[in-house]
N, C-alpha and C positions, 0 to 999 in steps of 0.2 A: 504494500500500500504506500503510495507516494505521499510525502509530507505536503500539507497545505502551505501555499505560499502567501505571505502577508506583506503588504507595503505600508510603512508608517510614514506619514508626511506631517512634520511638525518643525517649527523653527526653534524650539527649545531643545538644546542638546540633552538636558536631563530627562525630558519626556521620551525622547528617542531612545536613550540608553535604558530607561526603566522598561519601556514596552518591549524592547529587543530582548532583554534578559527574561522578562516575564513570559513572553510568547515562545521563546526558544526552549524554556523549561517545560512548556506544554507540548513540545515536539514539533513546533511549526518552523518553517524557514522564513526568516525575516530580512527585508531590505528596508533602507530608510532614505528619505529625501527631506530637504529643509525648505523647499519653496514650491510654488505652483509650477514654475518652469521645469525644475528638476524632477518633480513628481510626474509630470506629463511625459518628460523624456524617458524616465525609468519605465513607465507603463508602455511606452511606444516600443521598447525593446524586449519586453518580457510580459507574459500574462500572469495575473495574480488572482487568487481565490477570494481575497478580501483586502480592502484598502481602509486603513484607519487614518483619518485626515483631520487636522485642525481647521477650524472655520476661518480664523484670522491668520493670514500668512503675509510676509513682507511684500510680496509682489502681487497680491490679489486675494481672492477668496478660495477656501477649500472646495466650494461648490463648483469652481471652474475645473478643479481636478476631477471632481465627480462627473460633471457633464462630459468632459473630454474622454474620460475613461469609459463611460457608457457609449459614447460615439465610436470610439476605437474598438469597442468590445474586447478590451484587454483586462477587464476586471468584472467579477460577477456581483460583488456586494460591497457596500460602502458603509462605514460607521463614521459619523461626524462628531468631533469633540470640540468643546469651546469653554473658555472661562467667562464669556460674555453671553449668558443665557437670557433669551427673551422669547416669548411666545411666537413673535414674528420670525425670529431666526429658526426656531424649531419647525414652524410651518413651511418655511422656504426650503429647509433641508429635506423634509419628508416629501415635499412636492417634487424636488429635484431627483428623488429616487433613493435617498439614504434609507438604509434598513433600520438604523438606530441613531439616536441623537443623545449624547451624554455631556454632562456638565463637568468641568474641572473645579475642584479636584475630584476625580472619580474614584469609586471604590474598586480596588484591585480585583476582589473576588467577583463583583458584579460584572466587570469588564471581561474576565475570563469566561464567565457563564454565557455572556452575550456572544462572544467570539465563537465559543463551542457550538452554541445554538445556530448561529448563522452559517457555520461551515457544515452543519448537518442538513440544512435545508437545501434541496435541489435548486440550482439556479433557474430562473425563468427561461423556458425554452430548451432546457437541458433534455437530451435524448434519453438519459438514464434517470427515470423517475422512480426512486426507491419506494418500496411498499413497506412502511413501518409495521412491525408486528408487536403484539402484546406478548410479554413473556409470562409463562405460567400455565399450569394445567389444572387449576382448581375448577370446580363446577361453575363458579361465577364467571371466570374468564372464558371457559369453553362455551358457555351460553352466549356471551357477547360475540365471540369469534364466529359462532354459527349464524349470527344475525347479520354480520358485516356484508356478505355477498348480496343478500336480499335488499338491505338498506342502500347499498352502493348503487344498485341498478335502478332504484326508484328516483324520480325527479323531485320528490317531496322534501319539504324542509325537515331538518332533524334538530332536535334539542338534546344536548348531552349534559347531564347533570352529574354532580359529584364534588367531593371536597377538592381543595387546591392540591395539586401534586399527584392526582390519580391518573393523569394521562389523557385529558380531554382533547388537547390539540393533536396528540398522537393518533387518537381514534378518528378525529376529523380528517386528518391527512390520509389515513387508511381508506376511509370512505371515498374520498376524492380520487385517490390513485387507482381504485378498483372500479370506478364509475365510468360511464361513457364520456364523461368530461375530463378524463385523466390527461388528455393532451392540452387542455386549457390551463389557465393560471389558477393557482391556489393562493388567494390573498387574505391576509389576516389583519385584524385590528383588535386591540384591547380596549373595550368600551369604557373601562374605568381609568385608563391611563392618560386620557386627553381631556382638556376642558371642552365644554359644550360647543363653542364656536369652531374650534379646531377640528373636533370630531365630525361635526356637520359637514365641513368642507372636505375632510378626508373621505367620508362615505359618499357624499352626493356630488362633490365638485363645486366649483364656483366660476363665475365669469369675471373677466377683467374689470376692475373698479368696483367690485361688490363690497369691498371694505378696504380700509387702509392697509397697504402692503400687497394688495391683490393686483400685481403688475401684469399678470398674464392669466389666460384661462387655465383652469385645472379640471381634468375630466372626473376625478373622483374614483373611489374604489369599485363601485358597482359598474361604472362604465369601463374601467380597465380590466375587469374580470369577465368580460364577455366570453361566453362559451365555457366558463370555468366555475369556480366555487369561491364564495366569500365566507370566511369564518369569523363570526362575531364572538370573540371571547369575552367573558364576564358581561353578557348581555343584560343581566339584571341591574347593572349600574347605569343604564341609559336614563337620561332625564325625560320628563314627560313630553317635552317638545320634540326630542329626537324619536321617541317612541311613536308619536303621531306620524312623522315623516317616514319612518321605517315601515309602519303598517301600510302606508299608501304604496310604497314600492312593492311590498309583498302582494298586495291586492291587484295592482294595475301593471306591474312589471315595467314601470317607467320611473325615471328620476327627473327632478327639476333642480338644476344647479342653483346654489346660493346667488341671488341677484339676477337670475335668468328667468325667462318666461317659456322657453321651449321645453317640450317633453321629450326626453331621450329614452327610447326603448332599451331595455336591458334583458339579457338572457343569461341569468346566473342561478346557481343553486345556493341556498343559504343554509349553513350549518351554524347553530348557535350553541354556546356553552355557558354554564353558570354554576357557581357554588352556593347560590342562594336558593331558598325555598320560594319559587315563583308563585306557587299557588297561595302561599301565605301572603306574599306581596300583593297578589290580586285581591285577596280578601280584605287587606288593609288599604286598598286603593293606591298603593305605591306603584303598581305595574298594571298596565291596561289589560283587561280580560280578553278583548278581541285580539290584541297582539300576541298574548300568551297562546291562544288557540291556533293562531297562524304559525307560530314557531314550533308548537308541540304536536305537529302532525305525526312525526315518528319520534320515538323517545328511547334513549339508552341511558341507564344509570350506571355509573362506574362505582363499584363498592370501594370503601377505604381499605388500605392494605391490612389493617388490623383484623378485618373480617375475611381475609383470604391468606392467612399466615402460611398455609402450605406452599404458597408461591414464593415465599421469601428466600429459601435456599437457592432456587433456580435463578431468581433475580440477582441475588448477591453474587453468585458465581459468574453470571453474565457480565455484571458490572466490573468484577475483578479482571476478567479477560479483556474487556474493552478498554479499561483504564490503563492496565499494564501495557497493552499494545500502543496506546496513545503516548504513554510516558517513555516508551522504548526500553522497558525493563523486562526481565524474565518473568513469566507467569508465576503468580503466588497461589498458595492453596489455603482455603478456609478450613480450619479444624472443626471437629464436631462441637466443641465447647463454644466456639465463636458463633456457630450457627444457632446454638441454643439461646445465646444472648440475643441475637438478632430476632429470633422468633418470639421471645418473651416480651420484647419492647412494643409499646402501643403505636409508634409511628404516627404522631399527629401531623407530620409533614408528608406522609405517604411515600410513594415511590421516589419522588424528587428528593426527599430527605434521606432515603436509603442510599441513593446514588451519591449524594453529597458526603454522607458518612463514609462510604467505601473509598471515595477518592481521597478524603482527608486521612483515612487510616493507611492506605497504600503509600501515600506520600511520606508518612512518618515511620513506616515499618521497614527496617533494613533487611530482615531475613526473608526467606521464602515462604514462611508460614504466618498466617494471620490467626492468632489465638484470641481468646476472650480478653487477655491482657492488652492486646493491640488496640482494642476498641475503646472509644471515649467512655469515661465514667458516666456520662449523662445517660447512657443506654440502660444502666442498672439503677440510676438514681432518678431518672426522668419519669414522665407521666405514664401511667397505665390506666387509660381512660375507659378501657373496655368494660370493666366491672361497673363503673358508675353509669355507663350508657345502658347497661342491661338490667339495672335495678328496677326501672319503671316498668309497670305491667302494661303491655300493649293492648289495644282495644280488642284484638282478636283472641286474647288469651295467650298462654304459654305452656309448653311442655316442661314442667318444673324439673323432672329428673334429668332431661336432656340439658336444661339450662344449668343445673348444678354441676353436671359432669363437665360442661364447658368451662365453668369457672374453676372447678377443681383442676382440670387439665392445664389451664393457663397458669394458675398459681404453682402447680408442680413443676411446670416448665421453668418458671422464674426461679424457683428454689434450686433446681438443678443447675441453672445458669450461675447463680450466686455461689454454689458449692463446687463449681467446675465438674459437674457430673457425678459427684459422690452422693450416693443415695442415702447413706446414714446421716450425713450432714444435712441434706435436703429435708429428710424426715424431721430432724430436730427443728429446723426453721419453721416447719408447719405444725409443730407440736403433735406429730403423728408417730406411731410406732413404726419401726423399720419394716415389720411384717405387713402392716397396713399399707405403707408406702409402696412396697414391692407389688402387692396385690393390685392396687389401683394403677400403678405404672404399666403393669402387664395388660390390664383391662382396657386402658386408654391408649395403648400402643406407644408408650413413651420408652423407647429403647435407649439404653445408655451404654457408655463404654464398659462399665462394670459387667453388664450382662453379656457383652460380646466376649469378654475375657473368660 
């Protein structure tokens, strides 16, 4: 696998040096330039997967680098960074085609995450459109995977619900890539990340002179995604005004640009996602009922990781392989005690948190083995929300014996994790006899290293 090539354009030597060190540690090939002219010249001679460019340069704007790079087709994606952040600058950068817009001083971990995310997204027009897959073999994931082909073939709107970090965008991409629209663009917007005015322009476009700073027409996301898919992430954060305009687009398949009068026909499929309870928001009049039903034609709910813990070993091993490959180090192995700790944790941040923990652990573990001692202490001292969530009696009732066995299994797993798999010590932590612990461990399928010996 060839290394991704990144160009950094910034007139501050310290920034160029910092980003070079940071990105090379992540396994990327980095080149630098200190001006618009040098940046364009560098791109003219070599193609890059990503360009990180300062907005203010001695001989012009970083947007000049962006526009010329796109014209030359010598770079796939651009990230604009600046110490002079204004909504107008952000809007101009996004309209020019920037994938992200960051303020200085930027958070190093945030920048790494953004770079990794951008390099995983297929470039617009790429011939190789990867089909992202969910990892796991739990009943919940198998059920979702069985639905994907049928939902992908349908032209209807899809609403994906689930907590943050469960993989809603990954699922949306899978639906697009397996749909008849796969050759078209897949464009995303985080509805909670932009102020109302900027979001309206990004979604529906605007005409020149519509507002201060609108120096040229902007087509908008719906017009740009013709023949493809628009993914509205965190759709529950839309303001009432934008909800009305989105409803009109879904009903009439036309958009009207900000400041314009013409109706532009659009042929796009909408996939929306939210971590909110939209039905509760409808009941409280925070979200329009008619828009909810337009979005909720087809529905998929992604369960939190704590409710599909049997997938954790497979996910963790996959992340270890992927991260070691990216870091250019020999593959490491997860021990049984490490997997027990991972399965006992409640994972409030879901799959995203698991991946983050594995990357942090691998970066600090010098040996080829990842043990429970390699993992952060927060995994054993952190929240275990599953018990609290299951205390309330659901309206449809509950199988008490099954519920108690589930709680018993989880606490026994945690006790084994705390005791590094020693059953006698685990039994003491739970105030159980050793004989009772062995009986329930066998009944619940909790195999340990002691039993294997």
